[in-house]
One Martini backbone bead per residue (centre of mass of N, CA, C, O) as a GRO file, in nm:
protein
  315
    1UNK     BB    1   2.212  -1.554  -1.965
    2UNK     BB    2   1.960  -1.642  -2.116
    3UNK     BB    3   1.823  -1.769  -1.864
    4UNK     BB    4   1.791  -1.503  -1.709
    5UNK     BB    5   1.610  -1.362  -1.918
    6UNK     BB    6   1.387  -1.570  -1.899
    7UNK     BB    7   1.324  -1.531  -1.597
    8UNK     BB    8   1.258  -1.229  -1.617
    9UNK     BB    9   1.027  -1.254  -1.827
   10UNK     BB   10   0.854  -1.446  -1.656
   11UNK     BB   11   0.821  -1.265  -1.404
   12UNK     BB   12   0.690  -1.027  -1.553
   13UNK     BB   13   0.448  -1.186  -1.653
   14UNK     BB   14   0.338  -1.259  -1.372
   15UNK     BB   15   0.308  -0.966  -1.270
   16UNK     BB   16   0.120  -0.875  -1.491
   17UNK     BB   17  -0.103  -1.086  -1.430
   18UNK     BB   18  -0.163  -0.992  -1.140
   19UNK     BB   19  -0.228  -0.681  -1.228
   20UNK     BB   20  -0.401  -0.776  -1.514
   21UNK     BB   21  -0.630  -0.904  -1.438
   22UNK     BB   22  -0.972  -0.942  -1.475
   23UNK     BB   23  -1.096  -0.690  -1.348
   24UNK     BB   24  -1.431  -0.609  -1.337
   25UNK     BB   25  -1.603  -0.793  -1.490
   26UNK     BB   26  -1.855  -0.771  -1.746
   27UNK     BB   27  -2.153  -0.932  -1.710
   28UNK     BB   28  -2.449  -0.940  -1.852
   29UNK     BB   29  -2.525  -0.666  -1.998
   30UNK     BB   30  -2.832  -0.666  -2.069
   31UNK     BB   31  -2.929  -0.744  -1.782
   32UNK     BB   32  -2.830  -0.501  -1.638
   33UNK     BB   33  -3.000  -0.274  -1.765
   34UNK     BB   34  -3.267  -0.393  -1.677
   35UNK     BB   35  -3.212  -0.404  -1.368
   36UNK     BB   36  -3.153  -0.103  -1.324
   37UNK     BB   37  -3.436  -0.004  -1.386
   38UNK     BB   38  -3.574  -0.180  -1.164
   39UNK     BB   39  -3.412  -0.075  -0.919
   40UNK     BB   40  -3.497   0.221  -0.919
   41UNK     BB   41  -3.790   0.142  -0.844
   42UNK     BB   42  -3.738  -0.049  -0.591
   43UNK     BB   43  -3.626   0.151  -0.374
   44UNK     BB   44  -3.928   0.251  -0.273
   45UNK     BB   45  -4.009  -0.052  -0.139
   46UNK     BB   46  -3.721  -0.135  -0.031
   47UNK     BB   47  -3.491  -0.054   0.214
   48UNK     BB   48  -3.240  -0.276   0.106
   49UNK     BB   49  -3.295  -0.350  -0.175
   50UNK     BB   50  -3.195  -0.594  -0.411
   51UNK     BB   51  -3.184  -0.907  -0.467
   52UNK     BB   52  -2.945  -1.133  -0.531
   53UNK     BB   53  -2.935  -1.420  -0.802
   54UNK     BB   54  -2.616  -1.420  -0.872
   55UNK     BB   55  -2.282  -1.533  -0.851
   56UNK     BB   56  -2.170  -1.343  -1.109
   57UNK     BB   57  -2.232  -1.040  -1.053
   58UNK     BB   58  -2.047  -1.024  -0.760
   59UNK     BB   59  -1.741  -1.188  -0.741
   60UNK     BB   60  -1.599  -0.986  -0.500
   61UNK     BB   61  -1.769  -1.067  -0.273
   62UNK     BB   62  -1.748  -1.053   0.097
   63UNK     BB   63  -1.786  -1.230   0.398
   64UNK     BB   64  -1.774  -1.140   0.745
   65UNK     BB   65  -1.676  -1.317   1.047
   66UNK     BB   66  -1.729  -1.429   1.377
   67UNK     BB   67  -1.599  -1.658   1.614
   68UNK     BB   68  -1.665  -1.452   1.844
   69UNK     BB   69  -1.814  -1.290   2.071
   70UNK     BB   70  -1.777  -0.933   1.989
   71UNK     BB   71  -1.671  -0.950   1.716
   72UNK     BB   72  -1.755  -0.692   1.527
   73UNK     BB   73  -2.046  -0.690   1.676
   74UNK     BB   74  -2.091  -1.006   1.707
   75UNK     BB   75  -2.179  -1.312   1.710
   76UNK     BB   76  -2.110  -1.624   1.705
   77UNK     BB   77  -2.078  -1.699   1.376
   78UNK     BB   78  -2.129  -1.409   1.259
   79UNK     BB   79  -2.209  -1.160   1.068
   80UNK     BB   80  -2.045  -0.820   1.010
   81UNK     BB   81  -1.905  -0.782   0.711
   82UNK     BB   82  -1.799  -0.631   0.419
   83UNK     BB   83  -1.621  -0.715   0.111
   84UNK     BB   84  -1.331  -0.723  -0.128
   85UNK     BB   85  -1.181  -0.833  -0.403
   86UNK     BB   86  -0.831  -0.723  -0.525
   87UNK     BB   87  -0.680  -1.012  -0.520
   88UNK     BB   88  -0.551  -1.320  -0.494
   89UNK     BB   89  -0.466  -1.230  -0.158
   90UNK     BB   90  -0.689  -0.986  -0.133
   91UNK     BB   91  -0.893  -0.789   0.102
   92UNK     BB   92  -1.133  -0.525   0.126
   93UNK     BB   93  -1.208  -0.304   0.410
   94UNK     BB   94  -1.294  -0.192   0.726
   95UNK     BB   95  -1.146  -0.095   1.016
   96UNK     BB   96  -1.398  -0.092   1.221
   97UNK     BB   97  -1.436  -0.412   1.216
   98UNK     BB   98  -1.160  -0.424   1.434
   99UNK     BB   99  -1.211  -0.250   1.716
  100UNK     BB  100  -1.253  -0.497   1.928
  101UNK     BB  101  -0.959  -0.527   1.915
  102UNK     BB  102  -0.719  -0.587   2.177
  103UNK     BB  103  -0.403  -0.577   2.196
  104UNK     BB  104  -0.304  -0.900   2.135
  105UNK     BB  105  -0.532  -0.945   1.926
  106UNK     BB  106  -0.415  -0.779   1.690
  107UNK     BB  107  -0.206  -1.011   1.598
  108UNK     BB  108  -0.478  -1.233   1.569
  109UNK     BB  109  -0.733  -1.156   1.396
  110UNK     BB  110  -0.745  -1.395   1.181
  111UNK     BB  111  -0.841  -1.614   1.412
  112UNK     BB  112  -1.136  -1.451   1.474
  113UNK     BB  113  -1.199  -1.487   1.166
  114UNK     BB  114  -1.406  -1.521   0.863
  115UNK     BB  115  -1.452  -1.605   0.513
  116UNK     BB  116  -1.688  -1.559   0.236
  117UNK     BB  117  -1.719  -1.683  -0.108
  118UNK     BB  118  -1.901  -1.725  -0.433
  119UNK     BB  119  -2.180  -1.609  -0.304
  120UNK     BB  120  -2.488  -1.453  -0.234
  121UNK     BB  121  -2.508  -1.696  -0.028
  122UNK     BB  122  -2.345  -1.751   0.276
  123UNK     BB  123  -2.502  -2.043   0.333
  124UNK     BB  124  -2.393  -2.185   0.103
  125UNK     BB  125  -2.222  -2.458  -0.033
  126UNK     BB  126  -2.067  -2.269  -0.255
  127UNK     BB  127  -1.882  -2.162  -0.070
  128UNK     BB  128  -1.580  -2.002   0.025
  129UNK     BB  129  -1.313  -2.077   0.288
  130UNK     BB  130  -1.044  -1.921   0.338
  131UNK     BB  131  -0.747  -1.883   0.455
  132UNK     BB  132  -0.577  -1.682   0.690
  133UNK     BB  133  -0.292  -1.460   0.766
  134UNK     BB  134  -0.395  -1.139   0.783
  135UNK     BB  135  -0.439  -0.811   0.934
  136UNK     BB  136  -0.461  -0.476   0.796
  137UNK     BB  137  -0.458  -0.174   0.955
  138UNK     BB  138  -0.464   0.135   0.930
  139UNK     BB  139  -0.229   0.339   1.090
  140UNK     BB  140  -0.440   0.616   1.046
  141UNK     BB  141  -0.667   0.532   1.198
  142UNK     BB  142  -0.969   0.690   1.335
  143UNK     BB  143  -1.206   0.621   1.577
  144UNK     BB  144  -1.349   0.909   1.589
  145UNK     BB  145  -1.354   0.989   1.258
  146UNK     BB  146  -1.295   0.760   1.030
  147UNK     BB  147  -1.024   0.799   0.924
  148UNK     BB  148  -0.888   0.563   0.729
  149UNK     BB  149  -1.119   0.329   0.664
  150UNK     BB  150  -0.897   0.064   0.643
  151UNK     BB  151  -0.857  -0.288   0.533
  152UNK     BB  152  -0.650  -0.589   0.509
  153UNK     BB  153  -0.688  -0.921   0.385
  154UNK     BB  154  -0.479  -1.196   0.409
  155UNK     BB  155  -0.426  -1.476   0.246
  156UNK     BB  156  -0.274  -1.782   0.248
  157UNK     BB  157  -0.387  -1.822  -0.042
  158UNK     BB  158  -0.444  -1.815  -0.358
  159UNK     BB  159  -0.684  -1.760  -0.577
  160UNK     BB  160  -0.922  -1.903  -0.791
  161UNK     BB  161  -1.035  -1.785  -1.074
  162UNK     BB  162  -1.382  -1.724  -1.159
  163UNK     BB  163  -1.705  -1.637  -1.219
  164UNK     BB  164  -1.747  -1.625  -0.878
  165UNK     BB  165  -1.419  -1.534  -0.864
  166UNK     BB  166  -1.325  -1.194  -0.845
  167UNK     BB  167  -1.185  -0.896  -0.899
  168UNK     BB  168  -1.170  -0.562  -0.840
  169UNK     BB  169  -1.121  -0.261  -0.940
  170UNK     BB  170  -0.917   0.028  -0.875
  171UNK     BB  171  -0.925   0.364  -0.818
  172UNK     BB  172  -0.792   0.633  -0.954
  173UNK     BB  173  -0.776   0.965  -1.023
  174UNK     BB  174  -0.837   0.914  -1.331
  175UNK     BB  175  -1.078   0.694  -1.317
  176UNK     BB  176  -1.260   0.897  -1.131
  177UNK     BB  177  -1.381   1.110  -1.322
  178UNK     BB  178  -1.658   0.976  -1.395
  179UNK     BB  179  -1.785   0.994  -1.111
  180UNK     BB  180  -1.884   1.303  -1.114
  181UNK     BB  181  -2.115   1.219  -1.357
  182UNK     BB  182  -2.241   0.988  -1.215
  183UNK     BB  183  -2.574   0.794  -1.154
  184UNK     BB  184  -2.444   0.478  -1.152
  185UNK     BB  185  -2.423   0.371  -0.841
  186UNK     BB  186  -2.305   0.095  -0.645
  187UNK     BB  187  -2.441  -0.110  -0.385
  188UNK     BB  188  -2.320  -0.377  -0.158
  189UNK     BB  189  -2.476  -0.620   0.081
  190UNK     BB  190  -2.540  -0.794   0.422
  191UNK     BB  191  -2.708  -0.626   0.583
  192UNK     BB  192  -2.923  -0.556   0.801
  193UNK     BB  193  -3.273  -0.554   0.775
  194UNK     BB  194  -3.512  -0.287   0.714
  195UNK     BB  195  -3.813  -0.338   0.620
  196UNK     BB  196  -4.002  -0.152   0.363
  197UNK     BB  197  -4.289   0.055   0.273
  198UNK     BB  198  -4.393   0.289   0.021
  199UNK     BB  199  -4.529   0.548  -0.109
  200UNK     BB  200  -4.540   0.784  -0.369
  201UNK     BB  201  -4.435   1.007  -0.138
  202UNK     BB  202  -4.251   0.834   0.087
  203UNK     BB  203  -4.428   0.698   0.286
  204UNK     BB  204  -4.446   0.492   0.549
  205UNK     BB  205  -4.617   0.182   0.599
  206UNK     BB  206  -4.383  -0.038   0.678
  207UNK     BB  207  -4.188  -0.237   0.930
  208UNK     BB  208  -3.898  -0.459   0.952
  209UNK     BB  209  -3.670  -0.549   1.190
  210UNK     BB  210  -3.380  -0.714   1.179
  211UNK     BB  211  -3.313  -0.887   0.931
  212UNK     BB  212  -3.158  -1.165   0.860
  213UNK     BB  213  -2.877  -1.218   0.671
  214UNK     BB  214  -2.789  -1.395   0.340
  215UNK     BB  215  -2.862  -1.204   0.112
  216UNK     BB  216  -2.764  -1.027  -0.134
  217UNK     BB  217  -2.758  -0.661  -0.181
  218UNK     BB  218  -2.878  -0.396  -0.395
  219UNK     BB  219  -2.790  -0.052  -0.501
  220UNK     BB  220  -2.845   0.294  -0.541
  221UNK     BB  221  -2.638   0.587  -0.586
  222UNK     BB  222  -2.584   0.936  -0.500
  223UNK     BB  223  -2.407   1.213  -0.542
  224UNK     BB  224  -2.310   1.451  -0.333
  225UNK     BB  225  -2.259   1.752  -0.234
  226UNK     BB  226  -1.975   1.837  -0.069
  227UNK     BB  227  -2.063   2.089   0.084
  228UNK     BB  228  -2.325   1.979   0.202
  229UNK     BB  229  -2.197   1.730   0.339
  230UNK     BB  230  -1.992   1.875   0.521
  231UNK     BB  231  -2.208   2.019   0.686
  232UNK     BB  232  -2.367   1.781   0.785
  233UNK     BB  233  -2.129   1.633   0.919
  234UNK     BB  234  -2.064   1.864   1.122
  235UNK     BB  235  -2.340   1.917   1.252
  236UNK     BB  236  -2.393   1.603   1.347
  237UNK     BB  237  -2.066   1.490   1.404
  238UNK     BB  238  -1.806   1.680   1.388
  239UNK     BB  239  -1.699   1.633   1.088
  240UNK     BB  240  -1.491   1.573   0.821
  241UNK     BB  241  -1.442   1.464   0.503
  242UNK     BB  242  -1.158   1.352   0.454
  243UNK     BB  243  -1.132   1.157   0.184
  244UNK     BB  244  -1.445   1.138   0.111
  245UNK     BB  245  -1.748   0.998   0.016
  246UNK     BB  246  -2.080   1.125  -0.072
  247UNK     BB  247  -2.392   0.955  -0.034
  248UNK     BB  248  -2.722   0.898  -0.158
  249UNK     BB  249  -3.008   0.695  -0.004
  250UNK     BB  250  -3.298   0.708   0.005
  251UNK     BB  251  -3.497   0.457   0.191
  252UNK     BB  252  -3.260   0.330   0.287
  253UNK     BB  253  -3.055   0.123   0.501
  254UNK     BB  254  -2.769   0.131   0.702
  255UNK     BB  255  -2.626  -0.157   0.831
  256UNK     BB  256  -2.504  -0.387   0.994
  257UNK     BB  257  -2.260  -0.517   0.738
  258UNK     BB  258  -2.201  -0.288   0.521
  259UNK     BB  259  -1.942  -0.261   0.612
  260UNK     BB  260  -1.683  -0.249   0.359
  261UNK     BB  261  -1.826  -0.196   0.117
  262UNK     BB  262  -1.877  -0.119  -0.216
  263UNK     BB  263  -1.824   0.149  -0.444
  264UNK     BB  264  -1.962   0.146  -0.776
  265UNK     BB  265  -1.838   0.162  -1.126
  266UNK     BB  266  -1.852   0.215  -1.458
  267UNK     BB  267  -1.587   0.179  -1.694
  268UNK     BB  268  -1.460   0.192  -1.990
  269UNK     BB  269  -1.734   0.209  -2.152
  270UNK     BB  270  -1.886  -0.015  -1.976
  271UNK     BB  271  -1.661  -0.276  -1.889
  272UNK     BB  272  -1.571  -0.183  -1.587
  273UNK     BB  273  -1.536  -0.248  -1.254
  274UNK     BB  274  -1.513   0.005  -0.996
  275UNK     BB  275  -1.366   0.108  -0.697
  276UNK     BB  276  -1.426   0.401  -0.494
  277UNK     BB  277  -1.533   0.270  -0.214
  278UNK     BB  278  -1.566   0.240   0.152
  279UNK     BB  279  -1.776   0.162   0.388
  280UNK     BB  280  -1.845   0.351   0.689
  281UNK     BB  281  -2.059   0.601   0.744
  282UNK     BB  282  -2.373   0.747   0.880
  283UNK     BB  283  -2.648   0.981   0.802
  284UNK     BB  284  -2.936   1.171   0.866
  285UNK     BB  285  -3.165   1.349   0.730
  286UNK     BB  286  -3.456   1.525   0.763
  287UNK     BB  287  -3.595   1.333   0.523
  288UNK     BB  288  -3.457   1.031   0.570
  289UNK     BB  289  -3.216   1.053   0.407
  290UNK     BB  290  -2.911   0.895   0.322
  291UNK     BB  291  -2.577   0.952   0.435
  292UNK     BB  292  -2.280   0.814   0.295
  293UNK     BB  293  -1.954   0.721   0.389
  294UNK     BB  294  -1.659   0.687   0.184
  295UNK     BB  295  -1.365   0.566   0.135
  296UNK     BB  296  -1.123   0.684  -0.077
  297UNK     BB  297  -0.929   0.494  -0.271
  298UNK     BB  298  -0.734   0.698  -0.437
  299UNK     BB  299  -0.592   0.795  -0.154
  300UNK     BB  300  -0.472   0.463  -0.113
  301UNK     BB  301  -0.283   0.328  -0.335
  302UNK     BB  302  -0.007   0.314  -0.190
  303UNK     BB  303  -0.101   0.147   0.055
  304UNK     BB  304  -0.212  -0.095  -0.099
  305UNK     BB  305   0.047  -0.174  -0.251
  306UNK     BB  306   0.230  -0.212  -0.002
  307UNK     BB  307   0.014  -0.418   0.157
  308UNK     BB  308   0.045  -0.625  -0.119
  309UNK     BB  309   0.329  -0.639  -0.241
  310UNK     BB  310   0.230  -0.524  -0.538
  311UNK     BB  311  -0.032  -0.679  -0.635
  312UNK     BB  312  -0.198  -0.404  -0.597
  313UNK     BB  313  -0.344  -0.176  -0.837
  314UNK     BB  314  -0.441   0.108  -0.949
  315UNK     BB  315  -0.645   0.190  -1.266
   0.00000   0.00000   0.00000
């Protein structure tokens, strides 16, 4: 009997460790606040954010690649979407990254993609390329409206967490409260860049289109008024907001490859990074400022927990 109690206590300890690992760890605090100030100024000079230069800054970021041409809209062995580590064996991204898979292909999606993590430069020798077990696309994802635009990639083996490989915490409805008043929301991705420079009045001076990404880039985003965003979304795309977060992003452009990337904020008194949303679709306002829709993570906590076999919980 004592042995059984020991096994139960040990298993509970393991489960607690899996769900309470240090997700969203905030490293290099002083450097972050300095870079955030620089980033806010940088937004109006480069169309796609600031290059990331540290493997430890966003250790949960994952790059998704196509093994064959046409998969997730990319050429063979080319990058196509961004994702985030949410647990030892699970990665979160957007469902629409997998919509090129049809029929029997759906059963073996994991065999036609691969992921890299552990480095801000996905071509670096430092990247880790774990084997994949399966891809789970949200069963209620709608290809026409992009509602429930979520997918989970299960890895074949658990990751070993280290400074450059860590999970991000996921927001529940309670931890999301700070989000409504926050103006320091971060976006990160490897999307194709349309680089441009603007003058002080925001007029475009030059542009170079479709720069091949390798280096991770980051940016700041501002939450839009939901009523205003809902009207814009309906007028331009005929869609409803439906459990999504609407963000505004200066003169940057959201390009193929940013899909599936995280919308992040610092919570718990500025100590933990939490993922609020998953990048889904975007539309331009009349003033060429970008409105991006993110699938709201807190609306899908039960789905995430169920499809990670209880490994991942929103905090």
